[in-house]
C-alpha positions in Angstrom: 81.2 120.4 99.4 83.8 119.1 96.9 85.2 122.6 96.5 85.7 123.0 100.2 87.6 119.7 100.3 89.7 120.7 97.4 90.5 124.1 99.0 91.5 122.4 102.3 93.8 119.9 100.4 95.6 122.8 98.8 96.3 124.3 102.3 97.7 121.1 103.7 101.1 119.7 102.8 101.3 116.8 100.4 102.3 114.4 103.2 100.2 114.9 106.3 101.9 115.1 109.6 101.5 112.0 111.8 99.0 113.9 114.1 96.6 114.2 111.2 97.1 110.7 109.6 94.6 108.0 110.1 97.1 105.2 109.4 98.7 103.1 112.1 102.0 104.4 113.5 104.0 104.2 116.7 102.0 104.3 119.9 102.7 108.0 120.6 101.8 109.2 117.1 98.4 107.4 117.4 97.7 108.7 120.9 98.7 112.3 120.0 95.8 112.5 117.5 93.2 112.4 120.3 92.2 114.9 123.0 94.0 114.5 126.3 96.8 112.7 124.4 94.7 109.6 124.0 93.7 108.9 127.6 90.7 106.6 127.6 91.5 105.2 124.1 91.8 101.5 123.3 94.9 100.7 121.2 96.4 97.5 119.9 99.5 96.3 118.0 98.6 95.7 114.4 100.6 92.5 114.4 98.2 90.9 116.9 95.6 90.4 114.2 98.0 88.6 111.9 98.8 86.2 114.8 95.2 85.3 115.4 94.8 87.3 118.6 91.4 88.9 118.7 89.6 91.1 121.3 92.9 92.3 122.8 93.8 96.0 123.5 95.4 98.4 126.0 93.1 100.9 127.6 95.2 104.0 128.1 95.0 105.6 131.5 97.7 108.2 131.3 100.3 109.5 128.9 103.4 111.7 128.9 104.2 112.7 125.2 107.1 114.7 124.0 108.6 115.8 120.7 105.2 116.7 119.2 103.8 113.2 119.9 106.7 111.3 118.4 108.1 109.9 121.6 106.9 109.5 125.2 105.5 107.1 127.8 102.0 105.6 128.1 100.4 103.6 130.8 97.2 101.5 130.7 95.4 98.3 131.5 95.7 95.3 129.3 92.7 93.4 128.1 93.9 90.1 126.6 91.4 88.1 124.6 88.5 89.7 126.4 89.8 89.3 129.9 91.2 92.2 131.9 94.8 91.5 133.1 95.7 93.2 136.4 93.9 95.8 138.4 96.5 98.6 138.2 97.8 100.4 135.2 101.3 99.5 133.9 103.7 101.0 131.4 102.7 100.0 127.8 105.7 98.2 126.3 106.8 98.5 122.6 105.5 102.0 122.0 108.2 102.7 119.3 109.0 99.2 118.4 105.6 98.1 116.8 102.8 99.7 114.8 99.7 100.6 116.7 96.1 101.3 115.8 93.0 102.4 117.7 90.4 99.8 118.8 90.4 96.1 119.6 92.5 93.7 117.6 90.8 91.6 115.0 91.8 88.5 113.2 92.6 89.1 109.6 90.3 87.4 107.0 91.7 84.2 105.8 93.8 83.6 108.9 94.9 80.0 109.3 96.7 79.0 112.5 99.8 76.9 112.1 99.4 73.3 113.1 100.7 72.4 116.5 103.9 70.3 116.4 103.3 66.7 117.4 105.3 65.6 120.4 107.1 62.3 120.1 
């Protein structure tokens, strides 16, 4: 088994293309890794976990990818903190601006929310 893995590694480039990477990337890179360009996948912005936002994700309903999954458009339904927001799909914002991963957002271990400012 190890020899098969070693042989496959020799065939692949040293830096894997975004479509084969399991790391977070822009929304379109993440969606292009899946069949039907990620339709049906749950995706979230990686920064949500560091902000203490858990159980939130976009459920992708349709996509239009171009440039081998580097750019495009994606639509979906937002589930925010476990509650579905809206009935119709809408364009997912921040596809290139933020890093995205598959699944629901989770709070990072050791997260401590900032204290709320006291009002005078």
